[in-house]
VEXDRENNU-837606 format. One line per 8 residues: number of its first residue (from 1); their letters; for each residue x, y, z of N, C-alpha, C. Coordinates in nm, 3 decimals. Layout:
N
NUM	A	X,Y,Z,X,Y,Z,X,Y,Z ~ ...
// end
This chain:
250
1	MLLNHAQT	6.003,10.736,10.097,5.893,10.793,10.059,5.926,10.917,9.991 ~ 5.835,10.959,9.884,5.856,11.087,9.822,5.824,11.206,9.899 ~ 5.704,11.196,9.966,5.662,11.300,10.059,5.632,11.243,10.201 ~ 5.676,11.321,10.295,5.680,11.275,10.433,5.530,11.290,10.495 ~ 5.514,11.237,10.607,5.376,11.242,10.681,5.349,11.384,10.720 ~ 5.452,11.460,10.759,5.427,11.608,10.796,5.358,11.681,10.680 ~ 5.367,11.648,10.569,5.303,11.707,10.453,5.158,11.648,10.417 ~ 5.119,11.552,10.510,4.996,11.495,10.505,4.956,11.436,10.358
9	LSLSELQI	5.044,11.392,10.300,5.029,11.329,10.166,5.056,11.172,10.163 ~ 4.963,11.094,10.112,4.992,10.969,10.098,5.006,10.924,9.958 ~ 5.110,10.859,9.919,5.137,10.827,9.782,5.025,10.748,9.723 ~ 4.966,10.669,9.793,4.850,10.583,9.751,4.732,10.665,9.698 ~ 4.734,10.790,9.736,4.626,10.896,9.713,4.662,10.977,9.581 ~ 4.795,10.964,9.537,4.834,11.055,9.439,4.828,10.988,9.296 ~ 4.768,11.062,9.198,4.747,11.002,9.068,4.812,11.094,8.958 ~ 4.888,11.047,8.875,4.964,11.113,8.775,4.913,11.079,8.636
17	LIVEDDDE	4.902,11.172,8.543,4.875,11.154,8.409,4.985,11.193,8.323 ~ 5.043,11.094,8.239,5.154,11.134,8.151,5.093,11.157,8.009 ~ 5.106,11.266,7.957,5.070,11.296,7.817,5.181,11.293,7.725 ~ 5.217,11.206,7.660,5.352,11.171,7.594,5.320,11.082,7.474 ~ 5.364,11.112,7.350,5.343,11.043,7.233,5.464,10.945,7.209 ~ 5.573,10.965,7.287,5.691,10.875,7.274,5.654,10.756,7.365 ~ 5.624,10.637,7.306,5.586,10.521,7.393,5.690,10.481,7.497 ~ 5.819,10.492,7.444,5.920,10.443,7.531,5.946,10.530,7.654
25	IARLVSEM	5.938,10.671,7.626,5.947,10.760,7.747,5.823,10.743,7.830 ~ 5.704,10.733,7.773,5.597,10.707,7.855,5.601,10.588,7.947 ~ 5.657,10.486,7.895,5.661,10.357,7.970,5.761,10.367,8.079 ~ 5.883,10.418,8.046,5.993,10.440,8.140,5.951,10.523,8.263 ~ 5.884,10.634,8.228,5.836,10.731,8.339,5.724,10.668,8.416 ~ 5.644,10.597,8.345,5.531,10.535,8.412,5.587,10.419,8.516 ~ 5.682,10.337,8.472,5.733,10.238,8.540,5.802,10.291,8.674 ~ 5.862,10.403,8.651,5.953,10.465,8.757,5.841,10.525,8.862
33	LNREGFRV	5.738,10.581,8.820,5.633,10.640,8.919,5.556,10.540,8.988 ~ 5.545,10.426,8.918,5.463,10.316,8.980,5.556,10.263,9.091 ~ 5.679,10.249,9.066,5.768,10.196,9.179,5.769,10.297,9.292 ~ 5.748,10.416,9.274,5.746,10.512,9.378,5.613,10.527,9.459 ~ 5.516,10.443,9.400,5.382,10.440,9.472,5.280,10.514,9.407 ~ 5.289,10.597,9.307,5.187,10.657,9.234,5.098,10.575,9.152 ~ 4.978,10.615,9.133,4.885,10.552,9.033,4.903,10.636,8.916 ~ 4.929,10.567,8.795,4.971,10.637,8.664,4.883,10.590,8.564
41	ETAGDAEA	4.844,10.698,8.478,4.784,10.660,8.340,4.856,10.738,8.238 ~ 4.849,10.690,8.118,4.925,10.754,8.002,4.831,10.786,7.889 ~ 4.866,10.885,7.808,4.788,10.928,7.703,4.878,10.978,7.585 ~ 4.859,10.955,7.462,4.941,10.987,7.359,4.911,11.121,7.289 ~ 4.800,11.175,7.325,4.755,11.300,7.249,4.647,11.360,7.336 ~ 4.598,11.478,7.287,4.488,11.549,7.361,4.357,11.475,7.374 ~ 4.325,11.403,7.264,4.188,11.324,7.274,4.200,11.218,7.376 ~ 4.326,11.146,7.371,4.341,11.031,7.478,4.339,11.090,7.610
49	MHAAMARF	4.412,11.215,7.625,4.411,11.270,7.763,4.271,11.312,7.801 ~ 4.186,11.366,7.730,4.049,11.400,7.780,3.970,11.270,7.814 ~ 3.993,11.176,7.735,3.935,11.042,7.760,3.970,10.988,7.893 ~ 4.105,10.994,7.926,4.156,10.953,8.052,4.103,11.041,8.170 ~ 4.093,11.168,8.161,4.049,11.255,8.257,3.897,11.232,8.279 ~ 3.816,11.171,8.194,3.681,11.147,8.211,3.664,11.043,8.322 ~ 3.766,10.959,8.347,3.755,10.844,8.430,3.861,10.861,8.551 ~ 3.955,10.952,8.543,4.071,10.962,8.622,4.117,11.098,8.654
57	LPDLIILD	4.093,11.143,8.770,4.137,11.278,8.813,4.284,11.281,8.852 ~ 4.368,11.336,8.779,4.505,11.336,8.821,4.538,11.443,8.929 ~ 4.644,11.433,9.001,4.688,11.538,9.095,4.788,11.607,9.031 ~ 4.853,11.556,8.922,4.955,11.625,8.843,4.955,11.572,8.702 ~ 4.982,11.654,8.607,4.990,11.611,8.465,5.130,11.638,8.419 ~ 5.191,11.534,8.360,5.327,11.538,8.294,5.292,11.563,8.150 ~ 5.328,11.681,8.093,5.271,11.712,7.944,5.381,11.747,7.855 ~ 5.382,11.658,7.762,5.481,11.681,7.653,5.446,11.806,7.566
65	LMLPGEDG	5.550,11.876,7.530,5.519,11.989,7.441,5.489,11.955,7.308 ~ 5.558,11.873,7.248,5.545,11.834,7.108,5.461,11.703,7.091 ~ 5.329,11.723,7.063,5.241,11.614,7.051,5.171,11.612,6.918 ~ 5.136,11.504,6.862,5.044,11.506,6.735,4.905,11.571,6.756 ~ 4.873,11.647,6.652,4.751,11.727,6.672,4.773,11.845,6.759 ~ 4.687,11.857,6.852,4.695,11.981,6.951,4.819,11.959,7.031 ~ 4.901,12.070,7.031,5.037,12.060,7.092,5.023,12.096,7.243 ~ 5.129,12.068,7.327,5.135,12.090,7.465,5.088,12.221,7.518
73	LSICRSLR	5.140,12.326,7.429,5.116,12.457,7.482,4.956,12.495,7.467 ~ 4.905,12.441,7.365,4.756,12.465,7.342,4.682,12.389,7.450 ~ 4.724,12.264,7.483,4.654,12.189,7.585,4.672,12.260,7.725 ~ 4.795,12.314,7.756,4.818,12.373,7.879,4.721,12.497,7.889 ~ 4.702,12.570,7.779,4.617,12.679,7.782,4.475,12.658,7.813 ~ 4.433,12.541,7.742,4.291,12.494,7.769,4.268,12.438,7.896 ~ 4.358,12.369,7.955,4.344,12.315,8.092,4.332,12.432,8.197 ~ 4.425,12.516,8.184,4.435,12.640,8.265,4.291,12.722,8.277
81	ATCTIPIL	4.226,12.708,8.162,4.105,12.784,8.146,3.981,12.714,8.239 ~ 4.015,12.581,8.256,3.901,12.506,8.326,3.940,12.442,8.453 ~ 4.062,12.436,8.498,4.109,12.364,8.620,4.238,12.410,8.671 ~ 4.271,12.371,8.789,4.390,12.408,8.851,4.491,12.297,8.869 ~ 4.472,12.177,8.808,4.556,12.073,8.821,4.698,12.106,8.785 ~ 4.806,12.077,8.863,4.945,12.108,8.841,4.990,12.049,8.703 ~ 5.075,12.118,8.628,5.127,12.073,8.502,5.278,12.087,8.504 ~ 5.341,11.986,8.477,5.494,11.981,8.452,5.513,11.945,8.308
89	MLTAKSDD	5.572,12.047,8.243,5.585,12.033,8.096,5.733,11.968,8.057 ~ 5.725,11.879,7.956,5.851,11.820,7.893,5.862,11.856,7.750 ~ 5.988,11.884,7.714,6.009,11.919,7.578,6.156,11.880,7.547 ~ 6.161,11.850,7.403,6.300,11.817,7.354,6.368,11.958,7.322 ~ 6.295,12.074,7.311,6.333,12.192,7.276,6.403,12.256,7.407 ~ 6.511,12.336,7.381,6.587,12.400,7.501,6.565,12.556,7.491 ~ 6.482,12.598,7.389,6.481,12.751,7.370,6.400,12.816,7.487 ~ 6.458,12.923,7.530,6.414,12.998,7.644,6.261,13.037,7.610
97	IDRVLGLE	6.237,13.073,7.485,6.099,13.126,7.450,5.992,13.016,7.478 ~ 6.026,12.894,7.444,5.933,12.785,7.475,5.904,12.769,7.616 ~ 6.011,12.774,7.695,6.006,12.749,7.839,5.919,12.876,7.905 ~ 5.950,12.988,7.858,5.888,13.106,7.918,5.733,13.113,7.878 ~ 5.700,13.069,7.746,5.565,13.060,7.698,5.484,12.962,7.785 ~ 5.554,12.847,7.788,5.478,12.744,7.865,5.454,12.783,8.024 ~ 5.546,12.841,8.090,5.517,12.896,8.213,5.412,12.995,8.211 ~ 5.418,13.093,8.124,5.322,13.195,8.116,5.177,13.158,8.089
105	LGADDYLT	5.173,13.034,8.022,5.037,12.977,7.993,4.975,12.897,8.114 ~ 5.067,12.881,8.215,5.023,12.820,8.337,5.083,12.694,8.386 ~ 5.186,12.646,8.312,5.260,12.529,8.356,5.332,12.570,8.488 ~ 5.335,12.465,8.572,5.395,12.489,8.706,5.554,12.473,8.707 ~ 5.603,12.390,8.605,5.742,12.378,8.590,5.777,12.314,8.449 ~ 5.904,12.307,8.415,5.942,12.271,8.279,6.071,12.198,8.287 ~ 6.071,12.083,8.215,6.188,12.009,8.219,6.223,11.962,8.068 ~ 6.360,11.984,8.030,6.401,11.954,7.898,6.447,11.814,7.896
113	KPFNPREL	6.409,11.737,7.771,6.461,11.612,7.743,6.601,11.626,7.683 ~ 6.685,11.523,7.703,6.675,11.406,7.810,6.694,11.464,7.947 ~ 6.626,11.397,8.035,6.622,11.442,8.167,6.657,11.320,8.269 ~ 6.715,11.367,8.377,6.751,11.266,8.483,6.615,11.219,8.546 ~ 6.585,11.092,8.570,6.458,11.053,8.640,6.444,11.114,8.784 ~ 6.564,11.125,8.847,6.557,11.171,8.981,6.524,11.319,8.992 ~ 6.569,11.402,8.881,6.537,11.524,8.868,6.386,11.546,8.850 ~ 6.325,11.466,8.755,6.183,11.468,8.734,6.107,11.450,8.877
121	LARMRAIL	6.146,11.350,8.953,6.089,11.319,9.079,6.096,11.445,9.170 ~ 6.212,11.512,9.169,6.242,11.613,9.253,6.144,11.736,9.222 ~ 6.133,11.756,9.095,6.048,11.864,9.048,5.879,11.826,9.070 ~ 5.858,11.713,9.062,5.722,11.672,9.101,5.690,11.690,9.253 ~ 5.806,11.661,9.331,5.785,11.673,9.481,5.768,11.828,9.503 ~ 5.854,11.910,9.441,5.829,12.054,9.475,5.683,12.100,9.422 ~ 5.644,12.061,9.311,5.507,12.100,9.271,5.397,12.048,9.359 ~ 5.411,11.930,9.400,5.306,11.869,9.485,5.307,11.929,9.620
129	RRTRGTME	5.425,11.967,9.665,5.433,12.035,9.804,5.352,12.157,9.796 ~ 5.387,12.238,9.684,5.319,12.370,9.665,5.165,12.356,9.653 ~ 5.118,12.257,9.580,4.985,12.257,9.536,4.891,12.163,9.606 ~ 4.953,12.056,9.674,4.864,11.957,9.733,4.879,11.958,9.883 ~ 4.997,11.960,9.951,5.020,11.926,10.075,4.994,12.048,10.172 ~ 4.994,12.018,10.303,4.996,12.112,10.406,5.143,12.151,10.425 ~ 5.170,12.279,10.396,5.294,12.342,10.416,5.356,12.323,10.556 ~ 5.490,12.346,10.552,5.558,12.334,10.684,5.502,12.431,10.785
137	NGVGHSSR	5.447,12.540,10.748,5.399,12.623,10.845,5.258,12.597,10.886 ~ 5.206,12.493,10.831,5.069,12.449,10.865,4.961,12.512,10.784 ~ 4.980,12.581,10.695,4.893,12.658,10.613,4.866,12.586,10.493 ~ 4.740,12.532,10.467,4.711,12.450,10.342,4.702,12.546,10.216 ~ 4.727,12.484,10.113,4.721,12.552,9.982,4.577,12.590,9.957 ~ 4.554,12.719,9.904,4.416,12.764,9.899,4.325,12.689,9.792 ~ 4.387,12.631,9.677,4.318,12.579,9.578,4.249,12.446,9.618 ~ 4.280,12.407,9.744,4.214,12.281,9.792,4.088,12.317,9.871
145	RYEFESFV	4.052,12.438,9.873,3.931,12.489,9.942,3.823,12.547,9.844 ~ 3.700,12.507,9.847,3.598,12.536,9.752,3.476,12.592,9.825 ~ 3.404,12.675,9.750,3.281,12.738,9.804,3.163,12.713,9.712 ~ 3.045,12.674,9.768,2.937,12.656,9.679,2.808,12.681,9.766 ~ 2.727,12.779,9.717,2.602,12.820,9.805,2.638,12.850,9.943 ~ 2.751,12.915,9.959,2.806,12.955,10.093,2.846,12.836,10.181 ~ 2.849,12.711,10.132,2.908,12.602,10.196,3.072,12.624,10.166 ~ 3.155,12.571,10.251,3.297,12.570,10.220,3.339,12.426,10.261
153	IDLDARCL	3.416,12.367,10.161,3.466,12.234,10.169,3.616,12.252,10.164 ~ 3.698,12.190,10.252,3.851,12.184,10.261,3.876,12.036,10.239 ~ 3.936,12.014,10.127,3.981,11.881,10.081,4.086,11.820,10.162 ~ 4.176,11.914,10.210,4.294,11.863,10.284,4.255,11.838,10.421 ~ 4.177,11.921,10.490,4.130,11.903,10.631,4.004,11.806,10.631 ~ 3.955,11.780,10.514,3.835,11.684,10.500,3.726,11.728,10.592 ~ 3.687,11.861,10.573,3.574,11.907,10.654,3.489,11.997,10.553 ~ 3.348,11.996,10.607,3.260,12.077,10.533,3.187,12.170,10.630
161	NAPDGDDI	3.190,12.291,10.594,3.129,12.392,10.681,2.998,12.453,10.614 ~ 2.895,12.458,10.696,2.774,12.509,10.656,2.777,12.659,10.627 ~ 2.679,12.717,10.570,2.678,12.867,10.555,2.686,12.943,10.691 ~ 2.644,12.883,10.793,2.642,12.951,10.927,2.785,12.911,10.999 ~ 2.876,12.845,10.939,2.993,12.803,10.990,3.001,12.673,11.060 ~ 2.895,12.612,11.088,2.887,12.489,11.165,2.943,12.379,11.076 ~ 3.004,12.275,11.145,3.046,12.159,11.069,2.937,12.067,11.035 ~ 2.947,12.017,10.911,2.852,11.913,10.867,2.920,11.778,10.868
169	QLTSAEFD	2.873,11.676,10.954,2.938,11.550,10.959,2.910,11.468,10.848 ~ 3.005,11.425,10.763,2.993,11.340,10.654,3.073,11.212,10.680 ~ 3.024,11.096,10.625,3.104,10.973,10.635,3.217,10.986,10.530 ~ 3.313,10.901,10.528,3.421,10.916,10.433,3.373,10.899,10.294 ~ 3.281,10.802,10.266,3.220,10.795,10.134,3.148,10.922,10.089 ~ 3.061,10.973,10.182,2.992,11.094,10.127,3.090,11.212,10.116 ~ 3.184,11.224,10.189,3.301,11.337,10.166,3.356,11.317,10.021 ~ 3.405,11.179,10.004,3.476,11.158,9.876,3.384,11.192,9.758
177	LLACFVRR	3.250,11.151,9.767,3.164,11.205,9.662,3.144,11.350,9.638 ~ 3.136,11.420,9.754,3.124,11.565,9.746,3.243,11.623,9.677 ~ 3.354,11.569,9.725,3.495,11.607,9.654,3.484,11.601,9.504 ~ 3.441,11.484,9.460,3.429,11.456,9.322,3.337,11.561,9.251 ~ 3.217,11.601,9.318,3.129,11.690,9.269,3.188,11.831,9.251 ~ 3.252,11.877,9.363,3.284,12.018,9.353,3.410,12.041,9.265 ~ 3.479,11.933,9.225,3.587,11.956,9.137,3.538,11.941,8.991 ~ 3.414,11.895,8.970,3.353,11.873,8.836,3.211,11.933,8.842
185	PRRVLTRD	3.191,12.061,8.879,3.062,12.125,8.888,2.996,12.124,8.748 ~ 2.860,12.120,8.756,2.777,12.144,8.632,2.816,12.043,8.513 ~ 2.851,11.923,8.561,2.895,11.820,8.451,2.830,11.685,8.500 ~ 2.765,11.631,8.400,2.699,11.494,8.439,2.803,11.389,8.464 ~ 2.804,11.329,8.575,2.889,11.224,8.614,2.815,11.093,8.622 ~ 2.868,10.992,8.558,2.798,10.853,8.565,2.829,10.788,8.689 ~ 2.748,10.686,8.724,2.772,10.616,8.846,2.909,10.543,8.833 ~ 2.943,10.486,8.715,3.077,10.418,8.692,3.191,10.507,8.724
193	QLLDWTRG	3.176,10.646,8.678,3.286,10.737,8.704,3.300,10.765,8.855 ~ 3.184,10.774,8.921,3.189,10.813,9.066,3.239,10.695,9.144 ~ 3.211,10.570,9.103,3.267,10.452,9.163,3.413,10.441,9.143 ~ 3.454,10.470,9.022,3.603,10.454,8.997,3.678,10.560,9.087 ~ 3.629,10.677,9.086,3.701,10.797,9.153,3.705,10.781,9.309 ~ 3.595,10.723,9.360,3.580,10.707,9.502,3.623,10.575,9.564 ~ 3.613,10.458,9.470,3.642,10.328,9.517,3.749,10.258,9.452 ~ 3.774,10.308,9.328,3.898,10.264,9.250,3.877,10.113,9.232
201	RDAEPYDR	3.994,10.037,9.254,3.984,9.894,9.224,3.894,9.801,9.313 ~ 3.851,9.868,9.420,3.762,9.806,9.515,3.611,9.798,9.464 ~ 3.582,9.885,9.367,3.445,9.891,9.303,3.410,9.767,9.245 ~ 3.288,9.727,9.263,3.232,9.609,9.192,3.121,9.648,9.092 ~ 3.113,9.571,8.984,3.001,9.604,8.890,2.864,9.595,8.953 ~ 2.791,9.692,8.913,2.642,9.696,8.963,2.630,9.730,9.110 ~ 2.740,9.785,9.168,2.749,9.834,9.303,2.659,9.950,9.317 ~ 2.548,9.937,9.402,2.447,10.032,9.424,2.476,10.139,9.540
209	TIDMAISR	2.588,10.101,9.616,2.614,10.175,9.733,2.636,10.331,9.707 ~ 2.687,10.347,9.576,2.704,10.503,9.528,2.571,10.568,9.535 ~ 2.462,10.508,9.496,2.339,10.575,9.497,2.288,10.606,9.644 ~ 2.307,10.506,9.728,2.281,10.531,9.869,2.354,10.644,9.925 ~ 2.486,10.646,9.905,2.572,10.754,9.948,2.525,10.883,9.898 ~ 2.495,10.898,9.774,2.458,11.024,9.716,2.319,11.062,9.783 ~ 2.230,10.967,9.805,2.096,11.001,9.868,2.124,11.057,9.996 ~ 2.225,10.998,10.084,2.237,11.045,10.216,2.312,11.187,10.217
217	LRKKLEAV	2.410,11.208,10.115,2.483,11.333,10.109,2.371,11.439,10.056 ~ 2.273,11.405,9.969,2.188,11.508,9.928,2.102,11.553,10.045 ~ 2.058,11.449,10.121,1.967,11.490,10.233,2.047,11.580,10.340 ~ 2.167,11.556,10.377,2.251,11.639,10.461,2.269,11.779,10.414 ~ 2.294,11.793,10.285,2.312,11.923,10.223,2.181,12.000,10.222 ~ 2.077,11.931,10.173,1.946,12.001,10.162,1.885,12.032,10.295 ~ 1.930,11.954,10.399,1.871,11.991,10.525,1.913,12.126,10.581 ~ 2.025,12.169,10.526,2.071,12.304,10.560,2.029,12.414,10.455
225	ATDVKLIT	2.053,12.376,10.314,2.006,12.464,10.227,1.871,12.417,10.167 ~ 1.760,12.448,10.238,1.634,12.391,10.213,1.576,12.444,10.092 ~ 1.621,12.557,10.035,1.545,12.607,9.908,1.638,12.606,9.777 ~ 1.744,12.508,9.798,1.832,12.499,9.687,1.844,12.351,9.641 ~ 1.838,12.328,9.514,1.861,12.190,9.467,2.017,12.174,9.428 ~ 2.080,12.094,9.501,2.231,12.088,9.488,2.269,11.969,9.393 ~ 2.212,11.856,9.409,2.251,11.733,9.333,2.127,11.692,9.259 ~ 2.137,11.690,9.123,2.013,11.652,9.043,2.046,11.507,8.978
233	TIRNHGYL	1.952,11.431,8.971,1.959,11.298,8.907,1.929,11.316,8.768 ~ 2.015,11.283,8.670,1.981,11.293,8.524,1.952,11.145,8.477 ~ 1.830,11.122,8.447,1.784,10.989,8.425,1.871,10.918,8.313 ~ 1.902,10.802,8.333,1.976,10.712,8.245,2.117,10.763,8.205 ~ 2.159,10.871,8.285,2.299,10.930,8.261,2.374,10.935,8.387 ~ 2.321,10.987,8.494,2.410,11.000,8.625,2.359,11.112,8.710 ~ 2.451,11.176,8.762,2.424,11.284,8.857,2.494,11.424,8.817 ~ 2.431,11.527,8.847,2.475,11.670,8.816,2.485,11.748,8.947
241	FVPTVTIL	2.605,11.804,8.965,2.622,11.892,9.072,2.586,12.038,9.033 ~ 2.480,12.099,9.070,2.420,12.217,9.018,2.484,12.345,9.045 ~ 2.534,12.372,9.175,2.579,12.503,9.197,2.711,12.545,9.125 ~ 2.735,12.685,9.130,2.854,12.726,9.073,2.958,12.710,9.192 ~ 3.075,12.669,9.165,3.184,12.643,9.270,3.295,12.735,9.236 ~ 3.338,12.794,9.349,3.447,12.896,9.340,3.565,12.832,9.426 ~ 3.685,12.843,9.368,3.811,12.810,9.430,3.851,12.928,9.528 ~ 3.873,12.909,9.658,3.887,13.013,9.755,4.032,13.050,9.748
249	GR	4.069,13.172,9.712,4.196,13.238,9.732,4.291,13.177,9.645 ~ 4.427,13.230,9.653,4.537,13.174,9.584,4.659,13.195,9.666
// end
């Protein structure tokens, strides 16, 4: 296994998005990561990447520097303005200025082509240890904790604390839905997107369990925050998580 149990990471939960316009490289990397147990999607440019991220929330993005249209540095800059998803940049260039610029724009690491596949895995392992797992000293990475309307949700510990500090008991389905919402606040999410993110391949067409789970989640949250509307139904479109969400600490 790439990551051990002490790091509380299951490969079946890790999702990788490869943004690479070289079809052969994308295919080879995708096949290698699939063999390691990752769920992988690929995109050949910025437009395809955004389309993929509308239905697939990656735990790490492998981003090529030289892409048609918007280049990797510009994509990295825009991603960092809106999210904290780890980025491993790939490039055919070996110039220090490109490497430094990529890191300054927020890339977590940088790898020059051609690369050894085992080195790619090692670098991914290091990034995921820093950003996803519980570290060896037992302290979780802060970017996995979010606050909204004085609630605090810890995605690693899978717990939700009310404003008064008490635990709010959620079912697994309810917690997974809330995790989807806090990572995409103030954005309309369709039922199909929520089904895909929470149920994946187990989801069935016309499955209404997502609506029931949202109804239960809404009641539990609003039983505590009685004067705040947290989840709004957007008719014929989906659901909107209304509060401002803050990532706790760094």
